[in-house]
C-alpha positions as CSV (number, residue, x, y, z in Angstrom):
1,M,-21.8,-86.2,10.7
2,K,-22.6,-83.7,13.5
3,K,-19.7,-81.5,12.4
4,I,-20.9,-81.6,8.8
5,F,-24.4,-80.6,9.9
6,L,-23.2,-77.7,12.0
7,I,-21.0,-76.3,9.2
8,S,-23.9,-76.8,6.8
9,I,-26.2,-74.7,8.9
10,T,-23.6,-71.9,8.9
11,L,-23.4,-72.1,5.1
12,M,-27.1,-72.0,4.8
13,L,-27.2,-68.8,6.8
14,S,-24.4,-67.2,4.9
15,L,-26.0,-67.9,1.6
16,G,-29.2,-66.5,2.9
17,V,-31.7,-69.0,1.6
18,F,-33.0,-71.0,4.4
19,A,-35.0,-69.7,7.4
20,F,-35.5,-71.1,10.9
21,N,-38.5,-70.2,13.1
22,A,-38.4,-66.6,14.4
23,K,-39.3,-66.0,18.0
24,R,-41.6,-63.1,17.2
25,S,-44.9,-63.1,15.4
26,G,-45.7,-61.3,12.2
27,E,-46.4,-58.1,14.1
28,I,-47.1,-55.0,12.0
29,L,-45.0,-52.0,13.0
30,Q,-45.0,-48.3,12.2
31,G,-43.5,-47.9,8.8
32,I,-45.9,-50.2,7.0
33,P,-48.6,-48.4,5.1
34,N,-52.2,-49.4,5.9
35,I,-53.1,-50.3,2.3
36,P,-54.0,-53.6,0.6
37,E,-50.8,-53.7,-1.4
38,A,-48.6,-53.8,1.8
39,R,-50.5,-56.8,3.0
40,E,-50.1,-58.5,-0.4
41,I,-46.4,-57.9,-0.2
42,Q,-46.3,-59.5,3.2
43,Q,-48.3,-62.5,2.0
44,T,-45.9,-63.0,-0.9
45,I,-42.9,-63.1,1.4
46,E,-44.7,-65.4,3.9
47,K,-45.7,-67.7,1.0
48,A,-42.1,-67.8,-0.2
49,Y,-41.0,-69.0,3.2
50,E,-43.7,-71.7,3.3
51,I,-42.6,-72.9,-0.2
52,E,-39.0,-73.1,0.8
53,E,-39.8,-75.0,4.0
54,I,-41.3,-77.7,1.7
55,A,-38.5,-77.5,-0.8
56,A,-35.9,-78.0,2.0
57,R,-37.4,-81.4,2.6
58,T,-38.6,-82.5,-0.9
59,F,-36.4,-80.4,-3.3
60,D,-39.6,-79.8,-5.3
61,T,-39.2,-76.3,-6.7
62,A,-42.2,-76.3,-9.0
63,E,-43.9,-73.5,-6.9
64,F,-40.9,-71.2,-6.9
65,A,-42.0,-69.2,-10.0
66,K,-45.2,-68.3,-8.1
67,V,-43.2,-66.1,-5.6
68,F,-39.7,-65.5,-7.2
69,I,-38.9,-63.8,-10.5
70,N,-36.0,-62.9,-12.7
71,D,-36.3,-59.1,-13.0
72,P,-33.5,-56.5,-13.2
73,R,-35.5,-54.2,-10.8
74,G,-34.4,-56.6,-8.1
75,G,-30.8,-55.7,-8.6
76,K,-27.9,-57.5,-10.4
77,L,-26.6,-60.6,-8.8
78,D,-23.0,-60.4,-7.6
79,D,-20.2,-62.2,-9.4
80,S,-19.9,-65.0,-6.8
81,T,-23.6,-65.8,-7.2
82,L,-23.4,-65.8,-11.0
83,Q,-20.4,-68.1,-10.7
84,F,-22.4,-70.4,-8.5
85,I,-25.2,-70.6,-11.0
86,K,-22.7,-71.3,-13.7
87,E,-21.2,-74.1,-11.7
88,V,-24.6,-75.7,-11.1
89,Y,-26.0,-75.4,-14.6
90,G,-22.8,-75.2,-16.7
91,A,-24.1,-72.3,-18.7
92,D,-23.5,-68.6,-19.0
93,P,-25.5,-67.0,-16.2
94,S,-24.8,-63.3,-17.2
95,S,-28.6,-62.6,-17.5
96,A,-29.6,-64.7,-14.5
97,G,-32.0,-63.3,-11.9
98,Y,-33.2,-64.2,-8.4
99,L,-35.4,-67.0,-9.5
100,D,-32.5,-68.6,-11.3
101,Y,-30.4,-68.3,-8.1
102,K,-33.1,-70.0,-6.0
103,L,-33.5,-72.8,-8.5
104,A,-29.7,-73.3,-8.7
105,Y,-29.3,-73.3,-4.9
106,Y,-31.9,-76.0,-4.3
107,K,-30.5,-78.1,-7.2
108,W,-27.0,-77.9,-5.6
109,W,-28.5,-78.7,-2.1
110,E,-30.4,-81.7,-3.5
111,S,-27.3,-83.2,-5.1
112,G,-25.4,-82.9,-1.9
113,A,-28.2,-84.2,0.3
114,K,-28.7,-87.3,-1.8
115,K,-24.9,-87.9,-1.8
116,I,-25.0,-87.7,2.1
117,E,-27.9,-90.1,2.2
118,A,-26.2,-92.6,-0.2
119,L,-23.0,-92.6,1.9
120,Q,-24.9,-93.0,5.1
121,S,-26.9,-95.8,3.8
122,K,-23.8,-97.7,2.6
123,A,-22.0,-97.1,5.9
124,Q,-25.0,-98.3,7.9
125,A,-25.3,-101.4,5.8
126,E,-21.6,-102.2,6.5
127,G,-22.0,-101.3,10.2
128,R,-19.4,-98.5,10.2
129,P,-19.1,-94.7,10.4
130,L,-18.3,-92.6,7.4
131,T,-14.6,-92.7,6.4
132,S,-12.5,-89.6,6.2
133,E,-12.5,-90.0,2.4
134,E,-16.2,-90.2,2.3
135,L,-16.5,-87.0,4.4
136,S,-14.0,-85.2,2.2
137,S,-16.1,-86.1,-0.8
138,L,-18.9,-84.0,0.6
139,I,-16.9,-80.9,-0.1
140,D,-17.1,-79.6,-3.6
141,S,-14.4,-77.9,-5.7
142,S,-15.3,-74.5,-4.4
143,G,-15.1,-75.6,-0.7
144,R,-18.8,-75.8,-0.1
145,I,-20.0,-78.5,2.2
146,A,-23.0,-80.7,1.2
147,M,-26.0,-80.1,3.4
148,P,-28.5,-82.7,4.6
149,R,-32.2,-82.2,3.7
150,A,-34.3,-80.6,6.4
151,Q,-36.0,-83.0,8.8
152,G,-39.1,-82.9,11.0
153,P,-42.5,-81.4,10.5
154,I,-42.9,-78.2,8.5
155,Q,-43.5,-75.2,10.9
156,K,-44.6,-71.7,10.1
157,V,-41.8,-69.2,10.0
158,N,-42.9,-66.1,11.9
159,L,-41.7,-62.9,10.3
160,Y,-41.4,-59.5,12.0
161,F,-41.9,-56.7,9.5
162,Y,-40.2,-53.3,10.2
163,S,-41.1,-51.4,7.1
164,I,-42.5,-51.7,3.6
165,S,-42.0,-48.9,1.0
166,I,-43.8,-49.0,-2.3
167,D,-42.9,-47.0,-5.3
168,G,-45.2,-47.8,-8.2
169,D,-44.5,-51.4,-9.3
170,R,-41.4,-51.9,-7.0
171,A,-41.4,-52.3,-3.3
172,V,-38.8,-52.9,-0.5
173,A,-39.6,-54.7,2.7
174,I,-37.3,-54.9,5.7
175,F,-38.1,-57.7,8.1
176,D,-36.6,-60.1,10.6
177,D,-37.0,-63.9,10.1
178,G,-35.2,-64.9,13.3
179,P,-31.6,-65.5,12.3
180,R,-31.5,-62.5,9.9
181,T,-32.7,-59.1,9.1
182,N,-33.5,-58.8,5.4
183,R,-34.1,-56.1,2.8
184,M,-36.2,-57.8,0.2
185,T,-37.1,-56.2,-3.2
186,L,-40.4,-57.1,-4.8
187,V,-41.8,-56.1,-8.2
188,K,-45.3,-56.1,-9.5
189,V,-46.0,-58.0,-12.7
190,N,-49.5,-58.5,-14.1
191,G,-51.1,-57.4,-10.8
192,Q,-49.0,-59.8,-8.7
193,W,-46.0,-59.1,-6.4
194,Y,-42.9,-61.3,-6.8
195,I,-39.6,-61.4,-5.0
196,A,-36.8,-60.2,-7.3
197,G,-33.9,-59.8,-4.8
198,N,-32.8,-59.9,-1.2
199,E,-30.0,-58.4,0.8
200,I,-29.1,-59.7,4.3
201,L,-28.6,-56.7,6.5
202,A,-27.6,-58.6,9.7
203,V,-27.1,-62.1,10.9
204,H,-28.2,-62.5,14.5
205,P,-26.3,-64.6,17.1
């Protein structure tokens, strides 16, 4: 199972949805305007990481709509992401947005994690390791490997913000969450900022 876990972590990073603790604190750097909206944007992003930390353990996505949104201002999802959403939900995802992607990802993760747990429980009851057939069953038709749910206590993810630019009801934040540098797009709806898209600029060793 160690091999599966290591590959799963790589997959998590490549999909860009799960964050580990950064080594740096949420320091405010030059490039962030000293206005209330900039702080509200930071708080939305920080809240999203807190919600995902919980979802990585419970797969409860009820709070996702409080921080993520489907909005074309966040950018169109690429074809591979739309195909992934279609595979998870079995429906046409042509109008899907970032919230849809997040919900689909955690639904897929939950399915795989529960399959891992069921196989482990069966193997443990029979006093044996997982068979090669069982391990192979954890790879889906697209070659994605099932991931175990996150373990251990929930810890605060410290974000290191480089810049925040605001243009009316749309904003772009560039920040480091430890393993990645992100360019996140947020939009303002009814006075509240939501995350509408994200681009991974760099994955750190």
